[in-house]
C-alpha positions in Angstrom: 0.0 0.0 0.0 3.0 2.3 0.4 3.2 2.9 -3.3 -0.4 4.0 -3.4 0.2 6.7 -0.7 -1.9 5.2 2.0 -0.8 5.4 5.6 0.7 2.2 6.7 -0.6 0.8 9.9 -4.2 1.7 9.2 -5.2 -1.6 10.9 -3.5 -0.7 14.1 -5.6 -0.8 17.2 -4.7 1.8 19.8 -6.0 1.7 23.3 -5.7 4.3 26.1 -5.0 2.3 29.2 -4.8 5.1 31.8 -5.2 8.8 32.1 -3.7 10.3 35.3 -4.0 13.8 36.5 -3.3 16.1 39.5 -5.9 17.0 42.1 -5.8 20.6 43.2 -7.0 20.4 46.7 -7.9 18.0 49.5 -11.5 17.2 50.3 -11.1 18.6 53.8 -11.2 22.1 52.4 -14.4 21.6 50.3 -16.9 24.4 50.9 -14.6 26.5 52.9 -14.2 29.0 50.1 -17.9 30.0 49.6 -20.3 32.0 51.7 -24.0 32.7 51.2 -24.7 36.4 50.8 -28.5 36.4 50.3 -31.4 34.1 49.9 -34.5 35.7 48.4 -37.7 34.8 46.5 -37.9 36.5 43.1 -41.6 36.9 42.0 -43.0 37.5 38.6 -43.2 41.1 37.6 -46.7 42.5 37.0 -47.6 45.2 34.5 -49.5 46.8 37.3 -46.2 47.6 39.0 -46.2 45.0 41.8 -43.6 42.3 41.5 -46.1 39.5 41.5 -48.9 38.2 39.3 -52.3 38.5 40.8 -53.8 35.6 39.0 -53.8 32.0 40.2 -52.5 29.5 37.7 -52.9 25.7 37.7 -51.4 23.1 35.3 -52.4 19.4 35.5 -49.5 16.9 35.0 -49.5 14.8 31.9 -48.2 11.2 31.7 -44.9 12.7 30.5 -44.6 14.7 33.7 -45.7 11.8 35.9 -43.0 9.6 34.4 -40.4 11.7 36.1 -42.5 12.5 39.2 -40.1 11.2 41.9 -36.8 11.5 40.1 -34.2 13.6 41.9 -33.9 17.2 40.6 -31.8 17.9 37.5 -28.9 20.3 38.2 -26.6 22.3 35.9 -24.1 25.0 36.4 -22.8 27.6 33.8 -19.6 29.7 34.3 -19.3 33.2 32.9 -16.0 34.9 32.7 -15.7 38.7 33.2 -13.1 40.8 31.6 -10.4 41.9 34.0 -10.7 45.3 35.6 -13.6 47.1 37.4 -16.3 44.9 35.8 -15.1 41.8 37.7 -14.9 43.5 41.2 -17.5 42.6 43.9 -18.6 46.3 43.9 -19.5 46.2 40.2 -21.1 42.8 40.4 -23.3 43.8 43.4 -24.3 47.2 42.0 -24.7 46.4 38.3 -24.6 42.7 37.3 -26.6 41.2 40.1 -29.5 43.8 40.1 -29.7 43.4 36.3 -29.9 39.6 36.5 -32.6 39.8 39.3 -34.7 42.4 37.5 -34.5 40.4 34.2 -35.5 37.3 36.1 -38.6 39.0 37.5 -39.5 40.2 33.9 -39.1 36.7 32.5 -41.1 34.8 35.1 -44.6 36.0 34.0 -44.0 34.2 30.7 -43.1 31.0 32.6 -45.5 31.1 35.5 -45.3 27.3 36.2 -41.7 27.8 37.3 -42.8 30.2 40.1 -45.4 27.6 41.4 -45.1 24.3 43.2 -46.1 20.7 42.6 -49.0 19.8 44.8 -51.5 16.9 45.0 -54.9 18.3 46.1 -56.8 15.9 48.4 -59.6 15.1 46.0 -57.6 15.2 42.8 -56.7 12.0 40.8 -53.2 13.3 40.1 -50.8 16.1 41.0 -50.7 19.6 39.4 -48.4 22.6 39.2 -50.1 25.4 41.1 -49.1 29.1 41.1 -50.5 31.5 43.6 -49.8 35.3 44.2 -46.6 35.9 46.1 -45.1 32.6 44.8 -41.7 32.9 43.1 -38.4 31.3 42.5 -35.9 31.0 45.3 -32.6 32.6 44.4 -29.4 32.1 46.4 -26.6 34.7 46.0 -23.1 33.5 47.1 -19.5 34.6 46.8 -16.4 32.5 46.6 -13.5 33.8 48.7 -11.0 33.2 45.9 -11.3 33.6 42.1 -8.8 30.8 41.7 -11.6 28.3 42.0 -13.2 29.7 38.9 -10.3 28.6 36.6 -10.3 25.1 38.0 -14.0 24.5 38.0 -14.5 26.0 34.6 -11.8 23.9 32.9 -12.3 20.6 31.2 -9.6 19.0 33.4 -10.6 16.0 35.6 -11.4 16.9 39.2 -13.3 15.6 42.1 -17.0 15.8 41.3 -18.0 17.1 44.7 -16.0 20.3 44.2 -18.7 22.0 42.1 -21.7 21.0 44.3 -21.6 24.1 46.6 -22.3 26.2 43.5 -25.6 24.6 42.6 -28.7 25.1 44.7 -30.9 22.5 46.4 -34.6 22.1 45.3 -37.1 22.2 48.1 -39.3 19.1 48.1 -41.5 17.5 50.8 -44.4 15.0 51.0 -46.9 17.8 50.3 -45.1 20.2 48.1 -42.2 20.4 45.6 -40.7 23.5 44.1 -40.3 23.7 40.3 -37.1 25.6 40.1 -34.3 27.1 42.2 -31.4 29.3 41.2 -28.0 30.2 42.5 -25.6 33.0 41.4 -22.1 32.9 42.7 -19.4 35.5 42.3 -15.8 34.6 41.8 -14.0 37.9 42.5 -11.8 39.2 39.6 -12.8 36.2 37.5 -16.5 35.8 36.8 -19.7 34.3 38.1 -21.7 31.1 37.8 -25.4 30.4 37.5 -26.5 27.1 38.9 -30.0 25.7 38.7 -32.0 22.8 40.0 -35.4 21.9 38.5 -38.1 19.3 39.0 -38.3 16.9 36.0 -42.0 16.6 36.4 -42.4 20.4 35.8 -40.2 20.7 32.7 -37.5 19.0 30.7 -34.1 19.9 29.3 -35.5 21.7 26.3 -37.9 23.7 28.4 -35.2 24.9 30.9 -33.0 25.8 28.0 -35.8 27.9 26.6 -36.3 29.6 29.9 -32.5 30.4 30.3 -32.4 31.8 26.8 -35.4 34.0 27.5 -34.0 35.2 30.8 -30.7 36.0 29.1 -32.4 37.7 26.2 -34.4 40.0 28.5 -31.3 40.8 30.6 -29.2 41.6 27.5 -32.0 43.7 25.7 -33.7 45.1 28.8 -34.9 48.2 26.9 -37.1 46.1 24.7 -37.8 43.0 26.8 -40.3 41.3 24.4 -39.6 37.7 23.8 -38.8 36.1 20.4 -41.5 33.6 19.2 -39.1 30.7 19.7 -38.5 31.8 23.3 -42.2 32.3 24.1 -43.5 29.1 25.9 -46.6 27.2 25.0 -48.2 26.4 28.3 -51.4 24.5 27.4 -50.7 20.9 28.5 -54.0 19.7 27.3 -52.6 19.2 23.9 -50.9 16.1 25.2 -53.6 13.4 24.7 -53.7 10.3 26.8 -56.6 8.0 25.7 -54.9 4.9 27.1 -54.6 6.4 30.6 -50.8 6.1 30.8 -50.8 8.8 33.5 -52.8 6.6 35.9 -50.7 3.5 35.1 -47.5 5.4 35.8 -48.9 6.6 39.2 -49.7 3.0 40.1 -46.1 2.0 39.3 -44.7 4.8 41.5 -47.0 3.6 44.3 -45.8 0.0 44.0 -42.1 0.8 44.0 -40.5 0.2 47.4 -37.1 1.8 47.2 -35.1 2.7 50.3 -35.9 6.3 51.4 -39.0 6.5 49.3 -42.1 7.5 51.4 -44.7 4.6 51.3 -47.5 7.1 51.1 -48.6 6.8 47.4 -49.6 10.5 47.3 -46.3 11.8 48.6 -44.4 14.2 46.4 -41.0 13.5 48.1 -38.5 12.7 45.4 -36.1 9.8 45.5 -33.1 10.5 47.8 -30.2 11.3 45.6 -27.3 8.9 46.3 -24.4 10.4 48.2 -21.4 11.3 46.0 -18.3 9.6 47.2 -15.3 11.9 47.7 -13.4 9.7 45.3 -15.7 10.2 42.3 -13.9 12.1 39.6 -15.6 13.9 36.7 -14.2 15.1 33.4 -15.4 16.7 30.2 -13.9 15.8 26.9 -14.6 17.0 23.4 -15.4 15.2 20.3 -14.7 17.6 17.4 -16.7 17.5 14.2 -13.6 16.1 12.5 -13.2 13.3 15.1 -16.9 12.4 14.7 -16.5 12.3 11.0 -13.6 9.9 11.2 -15.4 7.8 13.7 -18.5 7.6 11.4 -16.3 6.6 8.4 -14.6 3.8 10.5 -18.0 2.5 11.8 -19.5 2.6 8.3 -16.5 0.7 6.8 -17.0 -2.0 9.4 -20.8 -2.1 9.0 -20.3 -2.4 5.3 -18.5 -5.7 5.8 -21.5 -7.3 7.5 -24.6 -5.4 6.3 -26.7 -5.4 3.2 -26.9 -2.4 0.8 -30.4 -1.7 2.2 -29.1 -1.8 5.7 -26.4 0.8 4.8 -29.0 3.1 3.3 -31.0 3.0 6.5 -28.0 3.3 8.8 -28.7 6.1 11.3 -25.2 7.2 12.4 -26.1 10.5 13.9 -23.6 12.4 16.1 -25.6 11.2 19.1 -25.4 7.5 18.2 -21.7 7.7 17.6 -20.9 9.7 20.7 -23.1 7.5 22.9 -21.7 4.3 21.5 -18.1 5.4 21.8 -18.4 6.7 25.3 -20.5 3.8 26.5 -17.8 1.3 25.4 -15.1 3.4 27.0 -16.9 3.5 30.4 -17.6 -0.2 30.3 -13.9 -0.9 29.7 -12.9 1.6 32.4 -15.0 0.0 35.1 -13.3 -3.4 34.4 -14.2 -6.0 37.0 -16.6 -3.7 38.8 -19.1 -3.9 35.8 -22.2 -6.0 35.9 -22.7 -8.9 33.4 -25.6 -7.1 31.7 -26.0 -3.5 31.0 -29.2 -1.4 30.5 -28.5 1.7 28.5 -31.0 4.3 27.5 -31.7 7.8 26.5 -34.5 10.4 26.6 -36.5 11.1 23.5 -38.0 14.5 22.7 -41.6 13.6 21.7 -42.9 17.0 20.6 -42.6 16.3 16.9 -43.2 12.6 17.2 -46.7 12.7 18.7 -49.7 12.3 16.5 -50.7 15.0 16.0 -47.4 16.8 16.8 -47.4 19.5 19.5 -45.7 22.9 19.2 -41.9 22.9 19.4 -42.1 25.6 22.1 -44.3 23.4 24.3 -43.3 24.0 27.9 -43.2 21.1 30.3 -41.8 17.5 30.3 -42.3 16.0 26.9 -39.7 13.3 26.7 -40.1 9.6 26.7 -37.6 6.9 27.6 -35.9 4.5 25.2 -33.8 1.7 26.7 -32.4 -1.7 25.9 -29.9 -4.1 27.6 -27.2 -6.4 26.4 -24.4 -8.6 27.6 -21.5 -6.5 28.7 -19.1 -9.0 27.1 -20.2 -7.9 23.7 -19.2 -4.3 24.5 -15.8 -5.5 25.6 -15.0 -7.2 22.3 -12.8 -5.6 19.6 -16.0 -4.6 17.8 -17.8 -3.3 20.9 -18.5 0.1 19.4 -20.1 -1.6 16.4 -22.3 -3.7 18.7 -23.4 -0.6 20.6 -24.1 1.3 17.3 -26.2 -1.5 15.9 -28.3 -1.7 19.1 -28.8 2.1 19.2 -29.9 2.0 15.5 -32.5 -0.7 16.4 -33.8 1.4 19.3 -34.1 4.5 17.2 -35.9 2.6 14.4 -38.3 1.3 17.0 -39.3 4.9 17.8 -40.8 5.2 14.4 -43.3 2.4 15.3 -44.4 4.3 18.4 -42.6 6.8 20.5 -44.7 6.0 23.5 -43.7 2.3 23.7 -40.9 3.0 26.1 -43.1 5.2 28.3 -45.6 2.4 28.5 -42.8 0.1 29.7 -42.2 2.4 32.7 -42.3 -0.5 35.2 -39.7 -2.5 33.3 -37.3 0.4 33.2 -37.7 1.1 36.9 -37.4 -2.5 38.1 -34.5 -4.0 36.1 -33.2 -7.5 37.0 -30.5 -8.0 39.6 -27.0 -8.0 38.1 -28.0 -5.5 35.5 -26.2 -2.2 35.5 -27.5 1.0 33.9 -25.9 3.9 31.9 -28.2 6.6 30.7 -27.7 9.9 29.0 -28.4 13.4 30.2 -28.8 16.5 28.1 -28.5 16.3 24.3 -25.9 16.8 21.6 -28.2 19.5 20.2 -28.5 21.5 23.4 -26.7 24.8 22.6 -26.3 25.9 26.2 -23.3 27.9 25.3 -25.6 30.4 23.5 -27.1 31.6 26.7 -25.5 35.1 26.9 -26.8 37.5 29.5 -24.8 40.4 28.1 -21.3 39.6 29.4 -20.4 36.9 27.0 -21.3 33.2 26.5 -20.4 30.6 29.2 -16.9 29.4 29.2 -18.0 26.1 30.6 -21.1 24.2 31.6 -21.7 20.9 33.3 -24.6 18.7 34.4 -23.8 18.0 38.0 -26.6 15.5 38.3 -24.5 12.8 36.6 -22.2 12.8 39.7 -25.0 10.8 41.5 -26.6 8.9 38.6 -23.5 7.9 36.6 -25.1 9.1 33.4 -23.2 10.5 30.4 -24.0 14.1 29.7 -24.0 15.6 26.2 -23.9 19.3 25.2 -23.3 21.0 21.8 -19.7 22.2 21.7 -19.0 25.8 22.6 -17.5 26.6 19.2 -20.7 25.7 17.4 -18.8 23.7 14.8 -20.8 20.5 15.1 -18.7 19.0 17.9 -19.9 17.6 21.2 -18.9 18.0 24.8 -19.2 14.8 26.8 -19.3 14.7 30.6 -18.4 11.4 32.4 -17.9 10.4 36.0 -15.7 7.5 37.3 -14.1 6.4 40.5 -10.6 7.8 41.2 -9.0 4.4 40.4 -10.9 3.8 37.2 -9.0 3.9 34.0 -10.4 5.6 31.0 -10.0 3.4 27.9 -11.0 4.0 24.3 -10.7 1.6 21.4 -11.3 2.7 17.9 -9.6 1.2 14.8 -8.5 3.8 12.4 -5.8 5.8 10.6 -4.6 7.6 13.7 -5.7 4.7 15.9 -7.7 6.6 18.5 -10.1 9.4 19.0 -8.5 10.3 22.3 -10.8 10.1 25.3 -9.1 12.8 27.4 -9.6 16.4 28.3 -8.1 18.9 25.9 -8.9 22.4 24.8 -10.4 22.8 21.3 -7.8 25.2 20.0 -4.3 24.0 20.9 -1.4 26.2 19.9 1.7 24.0 19.7 4.6 26.0 21.1 6.2 22.9 22.4 8.7 20.4 21.1 7.6 16.7 21.1 10.1 13.9 21.2 9.3 10.3 20.5 11.7 8.1 22.5 11.5 4.3 22.1 13.2 1.7 24.2 13.5 -2.0 23.6 12.7 -5.0 25.8 14.7 -8.2 25.6 12.7 -10.4 23.2 11.8 -13.2 25.6 8.4 -14.5 26.5 8.6 -13.4 30.1 9.7 -9.8 29.5 7.8 -8.8 26.4 4.3 -10.0 27.2 1.5 -7.5 28.2 1.2 -9.3 31.6 4.9 -8.7 32.4 4.7 -5.1 31.1 1.6 -4.3 33.2 2.8 -6.0 36.4 6.5 -5.2 36.4 7.7 -2.6 33.9 4.8 -0.1 34.0 4.6 0.0 37.8 8.3 0.5 38.0 8.2 3.3 35.5 5.4 5.1 37.3 7.0 4.7 40.7 10.4 6.0 39.6 8.6 8.9 37.8 7.0 9.8 41.1 10.4 9.6 42.8 11.9 11.8 40.2 9.3 14.6 40.1 10.2 16.1 43.5 13.6 17.0 42.0 11.9 18.7 39.0 8.9 20.4 40.5 8.8 22.9 37.6 7.5 20.2 35.2 4.5 19.4 37.5 3.3 23.0 37.4 1.6 25.2 34.8 2.4 28.3 32.9 0.0 31.1 34.0 -0.2 34.8 33.6 -1.6 36.3 36.8 -3.9 39.3 36.1 -1.7 41.9 37.7 1.7 40.4 36.7 3.9 41.9 34.0 4.8 38.5 32.6 3.8 34.8 32.9 5.2 32.5 35.6 5.5 28.8 36.2 3.2 28.0 39.1 3.3 24.8 41.1 0.7 23.9 43.7 0.5 21.0 46.1 -1.1 17.9 44.4 0.3 19.2 41.0 1.4 16.4 38.7 2.2 15.3 35.2 -0.4 13.8 32.8 0.6 10.2 31.9 -1.2 8.3 29.1 -0.6 4.5 29.0 -1.5 2.9 25.7 -1.1 -0.4 23.8 -0.7 -1.2 20.2 -2.7 -4.1 18.9 0.3 -5.4 17.0 4.0 -5.5 17.7 4.9 -5.4 14.0 4.5 -1.6 14.2 7.5 -1.5 16.5 9.9 -2.8 13.9 8.7 -0.4 11.2 8.7 2.7 13.5 12.1 1.9 15.0 13.8 1.4 11.6 15.8 4.1 9.8 13.8 3.5 6.6 11.7 6.3 5.1 8.1 6.3 6.2 5.1 8.7 6.5 5.8 11.1 9.3 2.2 10.9 10.6 2.6 7.2 11.5 4.4 7.9 14.8 2.1 10.7 15.9 -0.4 8.6 17.9 2.4 7.5 20.1 3.3 10.9 21.5 0.9 12.8 23.8 -0.8 16.2 23.4 0.2 19.0 25.8 -2.8 20.6 27.5 -2.9 24.3 26.8 -5.5 27.0 26.8 -5.7 30.8 26.8 -5.4 30.8 30.6 -2.8 28.1 31.4 -0.4 25.7 29.8 1.0 22.4 31.1 4.8 22.0 31.3 5.0 18.3 30.4 3.0 15.3 29.4 4.1 11.7 28.9 2.9 8.6 27.1 4.0 4.9 27.5 2.9 2.6 24.7 3.4 -1.2 24.7 4.1 -3.1 21.5 3.3 -6.7 22.5 6.2 -9.1 22.1 8.5 -6.3 20.9 9.0 -3.4 23.2 7.6 -0.1 24.4 7.9 3.6 23.7 8.1 6.6 25.8 6.8 9.8 24.1 6.8 13.2 25.6 5.7 16.7 24.8 7.1 19.7 26.7 6.6 23.5 26.7 9.6 25.2 25.4 9.0 28.2 27.6 9.5 25.9 30.7 12.5 23.9 29.6 14.8 23.2 26.7 16.2 20.1 25.1 19.2 19.8 27.5 16.8 20.1 30.4 14.5 17.5 29.0 17.4 15.1 28.4 18.5 15.7 32.0 15.0 14.9 33.3 14.8 11.7 31.2 18.3 10.6 32.4 17.2 11.3 36.0 14.0 9.3 35.6 15.9 6.4 34.0 18.5 6.5 36.8 15.8 6.3 39.4 14.1 3.4 37.5 17.2 1.3 36.9 18.8 1.9 40.3 18.5 -1.1 42.7 18.8 1.1 45.8 15.7 1.4 48.0 16.1 5.2 48.2 18.0 6.2 45.1 19.6 9.6 44.9 20.4 11.6 41.8 23.9 12.2 40.6 25.0 15.9 40.8 25.0 16.3 37.0 21.3 15.2 37.0 20.0 17.7 39.5 18.5 20.7 38.2 28.5 28.7 30.0 28.0 31.3 27.6 26.5 33.9 29.9 28.6 36.4 31.8 28.9 35.4 34.5 28.2 31.7 33.4 25.3 29.9 35.1 25.5 26.2 36.3 25.5 23.6 33.5 22.6 21.9 35.3 20.4 25.0 35.3 16.8 23.9 34.7 14.8 26.0 32.3 15.0 27.3 28.8 18.5 28.7 28.3 18.8 28.7 24.5 18.7 31.6 22.1 17.0 30.9 18.8 17.6 34.2 17.0 20.9 33.2 15.4 20.2 32.7 11.7 21.7 33.5 8.4 20.3 34.2 5.0 21.8 32.7 1.8 20.6 32.6 -1.8 19.3 29.1 -2.5 21.2 29.2 -5.8 24.5 29.2 -4.0 23.6 26.1 -2.1 22.7 24.3 -5.4 26.2 24.9 -6.8 29.0 22.2 -6.7 30.5 24.0 -3.8 27.2 24.5 -2.0 28.4 22.8 1.2 31.4 25.2 1.3 29.0 28.1 1.1 26.8 26.7 3.9 29.9 26.0 6.1 31.2 29.6 5.7 27.8 31.1 6.6 27.5 29.0 9.7 31.1 29.7 10.8 30.5 33.4 10.6 27.4 33.1 12.9 29.3 30.9 15.4 32.2 33.4 15.5 29.6 36.1 16.2 28.6 34.3 19.4 32.0 35.1 20.9 31.1 38.8 20.9 28.2 38.1 23.1 25.4 35.5 23.0 22.7 38.1 23.7 24.2 40.7 21.3 21.3 42.1 19.2 19.0 39.3 20.5 15.9 41.7 20.8 16.2 42.9 17.3 17.0 39.5 15.9 13.9 38.0 17.5 11.8 40.6 15.9 13.4 39.9 12.5 12.9 36.2 12.7 9.2 36.5 13.6 8.6 38.7 10.5 10.9 37.6 7.7 10.5 38.9 4.2 8.1 37.3 1.6 9.8 34.8 -0.6 12.2 33.7 2.1 12.1 30.1 3.2 13.3 28.7 6.5 15.2 25.7 7.7 16.1 25.4 11.4 17.5 22.6 13.5 16.1 20.7 16.5 18.1 18.8 19.1 21.9 18.7 19.1 24.7 16.6 17.9 25.8 16.3 21.5 22.4 15.1 22.9 23.2 11.5 23.9 19.5 10.4 24.1 20.6 6.9 23.5 22.2 6.9 27.0 18.8 6.9 28.6 18.4 3.4 29.9 15.5 2.6 32.3 16.9 -0.9 33.0 15.8 -2.8 30.0 18.4 -1.6 27.5 19.0 1.6 25.5 16.5 2.9 23.0 16.4 1.3 19.6 15.5 4.6 18.0 14.6 8.1 19.0 13.0 10.8 16.9 11.8 14.4 17.2 8.2 14.1 15.9 7.7 17.9 15.9 9.9 18.2 12.8 7.0 16.7 10.9 5.2 19.9 11.4 8.0 22.4 11.4 10.2 21.0 8.6 13.3 21.4 10.8 16.3 19.0 10.7 16.9 17.0 13.9 20.3 16.0 15.3 21.1 13.4 17.9 24.4 11.8 19.0 24.5 8.4 17.3 23.5 5.2 19.2 26.9 3.7 18.8 28.5 6.5 20.8 31.4 6.7 18.4 31.1 10.4 17.7 28.7 9.9 14.9 25.4 11.8 14.4 21.8 10.8 13.5 20.1 13.3 11.3 16.4 13.2 10.5 14.3 15.4 8.3 10.9 15.3 6.6 10.4 15.7 2.8 7.4 15.8 0.5 6.0 12.5 -0.7 7.7 12.8 -4.1 
């Protein structure tokens, strides 16, 4: 296939075995940084001037509402960043932003009166209703965090303890006799921004309805001078349009009455919701992104595999929506992550918006719960197979096709869903891949992050349309601290990485791909030996090494009032480590040879470096096993934190710790972190290289017979210039290099002829090959001291295919 230009290794299976991350603070401090400033009830604004509607309002529950009658409240939080300066101070927030939010809320509530009311069950009524009375309103909690630092952590996509965001979402008041429909909480993070958290009763409204309300509130807040609502933001409140000739509502009430769950009031007319399970302090949540391009690649791969086993008619009817692909992929990842903890059978399901599916359809702006449940179950073993994603996709296709026969079938099977068999687990979804929550702009910009906190207790997978609006999806997952996140997708790059990363990465780092060999014996090259001996030793020695190199466990940040960025380390900081496995050891031989190959083939074996507009990691690592062959260590580092000599020092220190047989190994002096005047120590740790030393030559002179002589003379002149002063003219040179003239090409170097990377031995022999993968993007020429140690040099460069 090489002659046809295809990427070799397209049948490679690539699996993420582990994703480790730092935790920013201990659980003992949880909640210490937030104080409640005010709790008030905001009532609907009346045109008569009083902040309350004078008209009673009552809405009977439909069977859609009753389906969710005793489910715990749904909770979400949105984070809004404020520009630095006066607009982010507590004074500005309390005198401008907060009053505007509260007034807009009061103006919005008359359009959404059910939200100001309560669920009640009148003594002589057959079923509950939502009742609004004058003076009713929505409870609003105003709080303030004592530090703005929490904002950056909570609003990032990085993994963290789930319980950390709970103080920023309100509780919903429920009892046997009465249940509120909605509660809100606004929290200020001084000098950073604010969050809006909400909790709503699922029997009063669904996800689409709360999103309509939030958009309406934001619209009125942003355009307060003309607070009329757009048609699509004006709710349709008449619930009698939902017809129920079969009496599904009464059947659902009977099911609720018959359920005997712990903590559930035996009184059949009680409105007390199910007690939400307590969230363990060890539960970790993370949000990762599937871009439109990644979804496209996943779709192409799934279709190619379906094509092998499906008829042409099946392919035409294949429903590979973004939701199906994202759900199937994440479902398989979570099942693999849970490992031995998982049950033998798994029930998985999702909510279906029934507005357009009813006969006749009801208005798209119908306000209330109008979602049904669609579920199925299957043997977990089938999801653990190599084609697990295909199995999940096919089952989801069948479920969606079944909706066309009758969207209410799942709702009628309410009892089956609520009483699954013992030994059957459950993974459901929350939200929707179409929910554009990031468009809720109150006038200070769109949210920088949003999450459904409810999944911390339910274990569901949350979906939200991506913030960039480019067709991507944000996926929220929760796992135990010890769980390992694993993804398996066959494909050209091997994996759609299941890890947290910002959408727009700017690669200012250099990435090395360092491979080491294992002696080719059955005991030392098997996955079992690697996972039980080699990997634990690598990880333990890494942990022993990091205290000597604290810089790499920190992040690059630019404090608001600082003149320049800094590297900041905090307790519990760490380095992200990805552990992966190739499905075939044959790739090892090809990747470690000096033969020409496509540059992209080695890219899946080096990690990404997490960076955003607010912070940048210093280092990330990846260990990949090639069964029966060897393993590789790939790393990506930020060049503003360290340079090539520092990275080599770190790798040698890690290798020394790993290969040393002493119980408490110590580092040699030359491994603990001379042109300057005065010179600085040779083991100085940080970037200490100057890049602005270049020369311009006409390409024609290099193409002559004496082209090498011309190049040598130009380089010699530059090196002689260093003797006058390494920083001489550095400022002007940097500016010149960043803005070279049109028509001028560039060729730089990476690495050094003195870098003895092949001397990095972790205890299983020296590397078979090492390469700087970043030259595939920059076009630079990389140099490394040769493996033989005889004074030779290894040179690598990328060229066009021809």
